[in-house]
Structure formats: structure tokens, C-alpha cells
VMD Tcl script that draws the C-alpha trace (Angstrom):
set ca {
  {83.56 129.27 88.56}
  {86.39 130.16 90.73}
  {84.27 130.49 93.70}
  {83.07 126.73 93.01}
  {86.82 125.47 92.45}
  {87.34 127.24 95.98}
  {84.37 125.57 97.57}
  {85.58 122.23 96.71}
  {89.18 122.71 97.91}
  {87.67 124.20 100.96}
  {85.43 120.90 101.99}
  {88.33 118.69 100.71}
  {90.41 120.43 103.30}
  {88.07 120.40 105.81}
  {87.32 116.88 105.74}
  {90.88 115.91 105.78}
  {91.18 118.08 108.88}
  {88.00 116.24 110.28}
  {89.30 112.82 109.47}
  {92.46 113.39 111.00}
  {91.23 114.98 114.16}
  {88.76 112.16 114.80}
  {91.17 109.65 114.89}
  {92.21 110.59 118.43}
  {95.88 110.80 120.08}
  {96.85 107.48 118.07}
  {100.43 106.90 117.78}
  {101.34 104.89 114.86}
  {104.48 104.85 112.36}
  {105.01 102.74 109.52}
  {107.10 99.88 109.84}
  {108.56 100.50 106.53}
  {110.16 103.92 107.00}
  {113.64 103.93 106.79}
  {114.25 106.83 109.13}
  {112.57 104.74 111.74}
  {114.58 102.49 114.26}
  {112.12 101.98 116.66}
  {108.13 102.24 116.03}
  {105.59 103.51 118.89}
  {102.13 102.32 118.47}
  {99.33 103.38 120.45}
  {95.54 102.87 120.84}
  {93.36 105.60 119.89}
  {92.88 107.92 122.41}
  {92.82 107.72 126.10}
  {89.93 105.39 127.33}
  {87.87 105.95 130.21}
  {88.46 104.24 133.69}
  {87.01 104.29 136.92}
  {88.25 105.63 140.10}
  {87.06 105.55 143.58}
  {85.65 109.18 145.18}
  {86.15 112.29 142.79}
  {89.48 110.87 141.14}
  {89.63 110.53 137.44}
  {91.81 108.41 135.19}
  {92.34 107.94 131.53}
  {94.60 105.49 129.90}
  {95.76 104.22 126.42}
  {97.81 101.55 125.27}
  {101.18 101.99 123.97}
  {104.19 100.05 122.53}
  {107.42 100.04 120.89}
  {108.83 98.05 118.37}
  {112.53 97.89 117.79}
  {113.16 97.51 113.87}
  {116.58 96.03 114.16}
  {115.91 93.38 117.09}
  {112.15 92.95 116.42}
  {111.85 93.28 120.38}
  {108.66 94.76 121.41}
  {107.73 96.58 124.53}
  {103.93 96.69 125.74}
  {102.74 99.52 128.26}
  {99.48 101.02 129.55}
  {100.12 104.78 129.96}
  {97.95 106.19 132.59}
  {97.32 109.58 133.66}
  {95.17 110.15 136.83}
  {93.98 113.44 138.32}
  {93.14 113.28 142.51}
  {92.75 115.70 144.73}
  {96.31 114.77 146.35}
  {99.62 113.45 144.94}
  {98.90 109.69 144.98}
  {102.45 108.59 143.87}
  {101.24 105.40 142.24}
  {104.16 102.50 142.52}
  {102.19 99.20 141.95}
  {100.02 97.84 139.53}
  {98.36 94.64 140.67}
  {95.92 92.08 139.03}
  {95.09 88.22 139.12}
  {95.88 85.67 136.67}
  {94.59 82.21 137.25}
  {93.79 83.38 140.72}
  {97.13 84.51 141.69}
  {97.67 87.95 142.65}
  {100.52 89.89 140.60}
  {102.36 93.04 141.39}
  {104.63 95.04 138.99}
  {106.31 98.57 139.24}
  {104.86 101.59 138.00}
  {107.09 103.87 136.09}
  {106.04 107.58 137.10}
  {106.05 110.10 134.72}
  {105.44 113.93 134.97}
  {103.45 114.92 138.30}
  {101.97 118.47 138.19}
  {99.71 120.24 140.82}
  {96.94 122.07 138.96}
  {95.37 124.74 140.68}
  {92.12 126.86 139.82}
  {90.33 129.49 142.16}
  {92.03 127.81 145.40}
  {90.89 124.30 143.97}
  {93.91 122.06 143.28}
  {94.48 118.68 142.17}
  {97.64 116.51 140.86}
  {97.88 115.04 137.86}
  {100.21 112.00 137.77}
  {101.58 110.10 134.39}
  {102.57 106.80 134.90}
  {103.36 103.73 132.82}
  {103.45 100.17 133.38}
  {105.27 97.33 131.23}
  {103.20 94.48 130.96}
  {104.78 91.06 129.23}
  {102.92 89.43 126.10}
  {101.90 86.31 127.88}
  {99.87 88.53 130.24}
  {98.13 90.48 127.51}
  {97.44 87.39 125.40}
  {95.63 85.85 128.69}
  {93.87 88.66 129.00}
  {92.52 89.05 125.44}
  {90.90 85.37 125.93}
  {88.59 86.80 128.75}
  {85.07 87.24 128.28}
  {85.00 89.96 131.12}
  {86.77 93.45 131.67}
  {90.14 92.99 133.26}
  {90.78 94.80 136.43}
  {94.09 96.43 137.10}
  {94.70 98.19 140.50}
  {97.19 101.04 141.04}
  {98.23 101.44 144.50}
  {100.88 103.60 146.51}
  {103.22 102.81 149.17}
  {102.86 106.26 150.39}
  {98.82 106.72 150.45}
  {96.15 104.31 151.92}
  {94.17 104.55 148.28}
  {94.14 103.10 145.06}
  {92.54 103.57 141.53}
  {91.33 100.88 139.13}
  {91.42 101.04 135.15}
  {89.41 98.24 133.48}
  {90.68 96.83 130.31}
  {88.59 95.81 127.79}
  {89.85 92.61 126.08}
  {88.54 93.57 122.75}
  {90.66 96.67 122.78}
  {93.50 95.00 123.96}
  {93.48 92.46 121.04}
  {93.15 95.08 118.38}
  {96.15 96.97 119.99}
  {98.29 93.82 120.25}
  {97.30 93.27 116.36}
  {98.78 96.47 115.61}
  {101.82 95.93 117.69}
  {102.06 92.22 115.36}
  {101.67 94.30 112.45}
  {104.02 97.00 113.46}
  {101.60 99.99 112.66}
}
mol new
graphics top color blue
foreach p $ca { graphics top sphere $p radius 0.5 }
foreach p [lrange $ca 0 end-1] q [lrange $ca 1 end] { graphics top cylinder $p $q radius 0.2 }
display resetview
């Protein structure tokens, strides 16, 4: 009999761990938590993007809500892995046929080597205004955001899915 209770408890714990693990790296805090002055909201895990050549890129949506003022910050957090350091410093996209360029904030940059094969991992953040993001959610096609560097002649693109973006904005509106 004790073995059955142990097995049931084990299965319940395993189920909880599996559900927690399957949620990816979503970041969400309850807006009703009195200990939190600023709420961070994120899209479930990195999204696969595209880059030219052998480069790799992941991105996810991230936002902050200030509980006192209600102000919100909307970001795309991008992680690139390139054969050389790229120093991404601009993100560009078109809105109604007009090219828009905005600055990229650089985060961690790290050289990674294994068996004399090195690459550069670079974390960047781009902050977008809500009007731009709302415009993108009305699109029927993927939205291209191009990262460029003033130090290198190269670029990488991420493709924003309007439905995923709409889901993220809904979570931001609800504060979780």
C-alpha cells in the first residue's frame, strides 16, 4: 500500500516538473503580487529566426510594466551566434513603405571556443513603441527586422509572427 502512495506522489511530482519544463523560458509575474513594483512579461522561450550563412539567431519578446505608473516597455531580446563578433547596433524595418532604423542595446558578448572552432555569442535588446507593434499585429505576413552593424558589412534578419506578437501584447495588457 505504501508503494502505491509513493508511486502516485512520484507521478504527480513528475507531472508538475514536466509541465513546468514544457513552458520554456517564459517570464511572467502576477500583477497582484505586492512585492513586485515592476512586472516582467515574456514570450514562451526563444523563437527560431533566420540568418545568412552559418550564423544562428534566437529571439523572444520581453516587456516590463511599472505597477505605480502603468508605463510599459516592449522589447525583442535577441541572441546571435556568429563566426566573428558582429557588434549589432541598428535594427531596421519598414512601416507603410518607410524605412525605420532604431538603436540596438548591446548586452553580453562572449567568445566561445571548442576544438579551435570559435564563435561569438551576442545578446542584444531592441525597444519598440506600442504603435509599431500594433501595426505589425494587423499584418497577414511575417515582419522582417534586420539587424545591422556599423563595424561590419553584414546583417541578420528575424521574422516576427504577427499572431505570436499579438499573444505577447495581450499578456502585456493583462500584466502577466
